N, C-alpha and C positions, 0 to 999 in steps of 0.2 A: 895912533893916530887915531883918537877916541873918532869923535864927530870930522869926521872930512865934509862934510858940507861947506865952503870955502874957504877951503883951501886950495892956494896955487901952488902947482905939483910944479917941478923944474923953472918957478917962473913966469910958464907959461899957461898953464893948462888949469882953468878955474871950476872949481870943481861945485855944480850945480843942485844935481841930487842923484838919488838911486834909483835905478831903473829896469835893478836883477838883483838876484841875491843865488846864491849856490852854497854848496859847504867847505869851498875852500877858498871863494872867494867875491866880489861884490860889484856890479858895473854901476858909471857912474855917469852920469848926463854931465860934459863939461864945456865951458867955453874957452877956446882958444886964441888966447888974447891977441897969439903973431896975426897970425890970419885971420882973425875974424871969422870965428867957425866953431860950431860944436863937432865933439869927439864924443866917440866912447869911453872912459877910463875904466881900466878893468884893477881894480887893487885888491892885491894875494891879504887874507887874514893875515893882521900878526903873529897868532898862534899859530898857525898854518905854518909862515915862514922858518918857525922856528926848528921846521921835520925838514932837514940837508934835503932829502928822494922829494920834497912836494916842492921846493924852491926848485931845486933843479929844474922839476918837470914844466913848473913855472914861465922858469928862462924859456928852453927850451920852444917853450910855446912860442915864444916871442919870434925866436928865432928860424923858426918852422913856416911861420906865415908872413913872416919879412922877403921868406922867398919868392910864394905866390905872386904872382901876377893873373890873375884872371877876374872878370869882369862877375864871374859867378860866384867870388870866396870875400868875406868883408876884411879888407887888407889894415895888414900895419902899419902906421906910422911914426911911431915911438917906443923906447923902453927905457926905465930908468927905474933907478930906488929912490926914495924918500923916505929917512926917519927906519931906517930898515925896513921898510913896506917896498917890497916892486911893485911896481905895476908895466900896466904896457896899455899904449896909445893907439885907440883904430875907429876906424872910420865910423862914424855915424847914422845907423842906418836908421830912419824916422815911418816906421812901421810897427807890424807886429809879427811874435812867430807862426810858422806855419802850422803849431799846436794850437795857439789860438782862433787859430783860424778853422783847423778842424774843428775844437769844440765849440765854437758859435755857427758854423754852415753844417753840421753833423760830415756828410761823405760830401765832398765838393764836385763839380761839376765832371764828369770823365775829361775833356779834353784840356780843363784847367788842370787836372790834378797829374795828366801827363805832363804838359808842356814846367809846370812843376819840376818833375824830375826827372828831366829831360837838363834842366838846369842844374837841378842836383849832382847830377852826372854829369857835364862838364864843368863844373867846381870840383866834383873828386878826382877826375880826367888831371886837371893842372896839377894836383899834388900828388897825385901817382908818377906824373911825371918827374916830379923834384923828389920819388924815391917815399912819400909823407903818406900814411895809412892818418888816417882820422883818428877811428878804434871807438867813433862816439854818434855814432850817425843817425842821428833823432828829428826829429820835427820842430822838438826847442830847440834846436843850433842850425835850423831854417828862419833866415829872419825876410821877410815880405819887404822888399822896400817902397816908397809912394811913389816908383814905378808897378808897381804890380811884380818885379821880378825875384824869384828865389833864389840867397846867397847863402852858403856855409859859413856856417862858423863856429866857435869856440871850438877850438884844437887843441883843448886843456889837455888831453891823455892820447894827442898823436904821437906819434916815434917816427923820424927814420928808420927805412928798411934797413941799413948796415950799421945803423947803434945797435949792440947791444950793452949798455950800461946801465937801460935802467930795465923797467919790470920784466922780473924772473920768468922762467916758465911756470906754471898754473896757475897764477894774481891772475881773475877775472878783472879784466877793467870795462868800461861801456855801461848804458842801460837793457837791463834784463828784457823790456819789451823787446829791442831791435837787434837784441846780440846774434852774432853765429854764432852756429853748435861747436866748430872747432875753439872762439874765444871764448864761449860759456865751459871748455873743457882744458879752458888751459893752456889751448896747444897755440903755434906759431901765428901767427893774424896777419893776417899780407892786404894785396886791395882786393882781392873777392872779399873779405871780409864786410866791407867796407859796403858793395854791392848786394851783400846777402841783407843790410843793415838798409840799405836805400830801398829794397824790394819788399820790406816791411813796413816804410813809410810809405809806398806806392798802397799798396794794399791796404792801413788805413785809409789814407785819404780818396780810395775806394769804394770803402763801406762804411766806413767812420768809427772803427775802429779798431783797437792790437788786434790779432791771429789769436794769443794766449793767454788767460788768466788764470794765475793760483793762488796760494793763500798765501805765499812769500816770494824774493826774487829767483832763489835758488828754482823754486818749483817749477818756474816761469823759465827758468833758461833748461832745465830740464825737459821742457817743453819743444824749446827748439833743438834739442838733440836728438829725441826719440819720437814726436807727434807730427806728421803731414801739416800741412797747413788746409784752413778750412778752401773751400772750391771758392774761389771768388768771384767768378764768373755765378755761380748760383746764389751768390748775397747777394752780385749786380747783375743780373740779368741783362739789363739793356748792351753793357760791357762785348766789345767785338771778342771772339776767340784769339787773334791777334794780341789782342791787351791782357787777355789771361794765360796764355803764351810767355811771354813776357814777363811776368808776376811769378807765375810758374817755376821758368829758370829763372830768374835769379834768385829765390829760395829753395833753391835744388840744395839738399844737406851733403852730396859728393862733390868733392872741388873740381872736379872733371866734368862732370855736364852740368854748376854753374859758369856764368858769361867769363871770360879769361880776364876781359879788363874792360874798363869803362867804355871803351870805343865800342868796343860788340853792342853791351848794353842801349849803348848812344843810337847806334845805327837802327834797333829792333825800339824803340820808341821812337823814335822820327818814324819812321815806317808806321806805327800804333795812330802817332797824328794823325796821317793823313789818313790812313782807314778812318777812325771816328769822325774825323772832319766830313768828309762824302758819306757817313750814312747820318751823319745830322744835317747834314746838306745849310750849316753854318758855321761863324767861327767869332768869339767876341773874347775880349780879354785880355790876361796874358799872354793863352792858347793861341790870338793873332800874330804878339810877334813875336812868339817862339815858331811857329808857322813859315814864318817867314823870313826866319833866318832857314831852314832845313834847306840839304842840297837840294839842284833844280830836279833831279829827277825822282826825284821820294815829292818835291810836290809837283809836276807833271801828271802823279798818278791821281790825284784829286780832278775835279770837273770844272771848268773854269770859271762859271758862276759864283765858284768860292775862292776861285785864286785869284781870279780879277772884277769883282763883283759891280764896279764903274760901269764896265764895259758891256754890261748887260742892260744898261739903263733901258738903252734905246729899244733894244729884245723887243720890251715887256710890251710898249707900241704896236708892237706890228701885228701882234693879233695869235688867238687863245691855240693855233695849230704850232707858232713857232716855242711859245710858252711850255704846250705836252710835251712837244720832241725835246727840250730842252733837260724840261723834269725827268725823262726817262735815261737822259743820258747819264746826268749824274745819279738815278736811280742801280744802273749798269754797274758804275763805278765805284757804287755803295758796298760792293765788298773786294776782298783779296781776290784774284784770282778767277776761277771760273764761277765762282757764287756757291750756290747752294740748291739752284732750281731741281724740282723731281726728287728733294727729300723728301724723307718721311721722320721726323723727331717726334716728340712726345713720348710719354713713359719715363719723363722726367732727363730727355737726349735732345744735345743742343746740335744740329749740323752745323762743322768744321767748310769754310769758303778752303779748296784748296789753290796755290798755286797752280797755272797753267800748267807747266814743267814737273809735275811731282811725282807724276809716275815714272819708272822705267823698265824695263825688260831685268829678268834674274836668271841667269843661268850657266851658275857657277861652277854644274858638275857637266856642262858639254862646251860648246864655242865661246861663252857669254855673251851668246846675242841669239834674239826671239822675238823677230820683229819690231826691234828698240825704235824704228821711225812709226810704228804704229800707238807707242803705250804711252802717246798726248790719251789718244783716241779716250781713253778710261778716264779721265777727269773733265772731258769737256763738255760735258753735264749735253753729250746730244746721244740721244738713244740709237741713232740713227749709224754713228758712229765705230767699228769693236776694235780691242788690241785681238789679237789670236796667238796664240801658238804655231810652232811652224804642223806641219803635218808628221803625222808618224804613224804608220802603218798600222791596222789595227790597235791601234791606240798601247801601241808598246815603246814605252821611252827608253828602257835601256839605261836609264841613271835613276839616282832617288825621287825624281820630279826638280821643276822647276817654276818660277812665281813671276811674280809683279812686286814691285815694290814703291811706297808710295811716299813721300817725304812730309810731314807735318811741322817742316820749320818754322819755329823753334823749338820746338818739342809740345807731345799734347799728351793730356792722362786719358785717350781715348775710352768711354766704355762699351762701345761697338761699332761694329764695319760693316755696310751693306755692299753686295754686290752683285751687278746685273748680268747674268749671262745667260743669251742666247742658247748654248749650249750647257745644259743642267745635266746631271747627273755625275759628274763628275767626284774626288772628294779628294780635301786638304786639311790646310791647317794654319794657323795665323800666327805670326813672330812678329815683335818687335825690338828694336837698338836703339840705344842712344848713343850709338856713336856716328861723326861727322857725317861720315858716307856709309852707304850698305857693305855691314863686314865681310869678305869675299867668298869664305863657306860659309854653307849652313850647320856644319857643325863647330862652326867657333865661338865661344863662352859668350860672346856679345852678345847673339840673339836668345831671345828669350820666347820660350810658346804662350799667347794669351789666349789663342781660341783656339777652336777645329769645325771645319767644315764636314762634317760627318755624308752627308751627302750634298751636294747644290742643287737649288730651285731656279726657276726665273730670276727669283730677287732672293735672296739668301742674307738672312741678317746674322751676326754673327756675334752675341755678347765675350767681352775681352774682358780678363782678369789683369791687369797691370799690376795692381797691388798700391794702388793711390801714387806709382810711378811714371813719369811724363818719357815716354819714347818717342825721339827724332824718325826712324823708321818702321812702318807696318810694313810688312810682308805678307803676301797671297804666296802661299805654298799649296803647287797644285802636285799634290803625289800620285794621282791614278788616272787615268777615265773612265766613261761611263762603256758596257760593253756596247763594242761597233762605235766608240768615237776615235776620230783619226787629228782632232781637232779641241782646242778651249778658249770659246771665246769671251771677252770681258769688255759689256758696251759702256758702263759708267762702276765707279767705286764712290762709295761716302766713308767719312767718317766720320763723329760723335762723340761729343763732350760727355 
């Protein structure tokens, strides 16, 4: 079929013009003569169709997408062959690709980038629930429709998890700018591989560029295997630590520490959208639509002026006093949890806002209880409240130590920790763990020493060496008291990126 424009496929689809071209196929806009609508026709190149494996993969794409039903996936309408040329009929999306949008705008507005990531993740979740892995998630394969929503397309190299008939081990498929480490190495590909690629897409939306460049595709692929991503928050300082942590966790090279499924990543992205909405005080475009689709409890974290703007029109007329009050309320909600009041940033450090329940006592060598009910005082941003150890006569612990564990959920590449203590002089170390809960003993291999406190002062800053890894838990481990001390008190703990 040398010149398909004007050709009618299956007696129904009249090809109008080419709108996209790839190595194996060309996509045409076509008119559905039966239903009087535009459709997209993905037609395999005839020379490629002679390759039985490529032909089988093309047919499998149609079967794969036909199983999906999601507003975030471009759906299959029909599939057939004509003149020994197979084709797939898809919904026609009158819009641009996400890649085109990034090229036009550079980095996207932060809420918009999150909104697109949520929609892509929802599309992938629908595929994964059908046991389908996309394997080539990239902005070129995301279409922005006429309503501004992101929709995943081009499942050309997708495969079902229970299908071992294609793609032998060792073959790398996908675009190397976004390829997961395991895919680059030719290992088994899972839904987590799609989530890694989505993390790279989110990185590009936020920064305007992919994280790695190299002389060729192999060089770039090896960067995904060996190299840590550039610090996304350093490249986009306006973004919250919550959002930076989502990027970090999605692009973890270790599968045990990457998001386990799309649902987990979606939940963190939804939380990040709520945080960023509060921080900016406004929301527009597609981010508005996605925000309204968030779970109620997530939306409730955002000030009412943003959630229900029309209800505040009358308030504006009441006077400046109520306006200031409303502004203060939104400002208070602008950070997750307890905020960063009294933090001391600088030196390239950015303080992290922790959740109100981030701190918990840690006493594995004792009775596993060390004034647990006071632990929240260490992160409540009130210097007048403290967590205290129990009283130990003459400072005799009679055990290796005890401590306070800080939850940096979902994970954080911390560079420093500040500890405010009204009882200086004690000694200790800082440990970190990537486990979902604090490992049960300090000797557990899941704890890694990342810093030390040779002698605590009223406010101690300990630099942390995390080797570029993001950790979930940071443990302040108190090894010995100062002479004459019977207890140690900690009033505030601050973590810094």
